[in-house]
N, C-alpha and C positions, 0 to 999 in steps of 0.2 A: 192341748189336745182335748177334743170334745168326745165325751162318752155317748155312745148311741144308746137310746132308750128303745125298749121293745114294747110294741103296742098290740093288744089283742084285736084281731080283725074278724074273727068268727069263733063260735063255740059249737062243738058237736057232741052228741050223745055217746058216740062209740069211738074208740081209739082208731079203728080202721078208717072211719070217716075223716078224722083229722089227718091220718097219715096220707090219705088220697089228696086232701086239700094241700098239704105241705108239698107233695110231689107236683101237683099242678102249679103251685107258685115257683117252685125251684126250676121247673121246665121252662118257665117264663123268665128265668134269670133273677128271681127274687129269693133272697135267703129267708127261710121261715123255720120255725120250731113248734112242736106240739107240747103243751104243758097242762098238767092237771094234778089235783091233790091225790088222786088215786088212779094214776095213769096206767097202772098194771091191770086194771079191770076188776070185775067182781069175782073172777075165778083165778086170780093170781097172775104172775108175770107171763108175759107172751099172749095173754088173751086180748083180742081186738074188739071185743064187743062192747056192750053198754057199760058205762060207768056210773057211779052214783052221783057225781057232781059234774060230769062233762069234761071235755078236753078242749082247751083254748088253743087257737093257732095265733102265734105272735110273729110280727115282722118288725124290722127297724123303722123309726119314725119316717124316714124319707121314702118308704115304700108303701105306707098305708093306703094311700088313694089307688094305686095301681093294683094292690092285693085285693082290696075291696071290690074293685071293678071285675077282676078275674073270677073272684069267688062269688060275685053277685050279692055282696052284703054291704049295701050302702046305708050309712047312718045319717 
């Protein structure tokens, strides 16, 4: 059995921006998650605004190219 690796495809300054990106990917059939060191935001849990370190959007390795195309982040 092969374990799937998760690759960051974009980083956003605010949690709400990352949530929107995840929703766009999921609506296209791509599984995605948002992760960050301080994902709760500068004002505590539930705050969707700016974070100190940003929020990364990750997808499985087999969806990287499609996700980057959808989000407009080509590397």
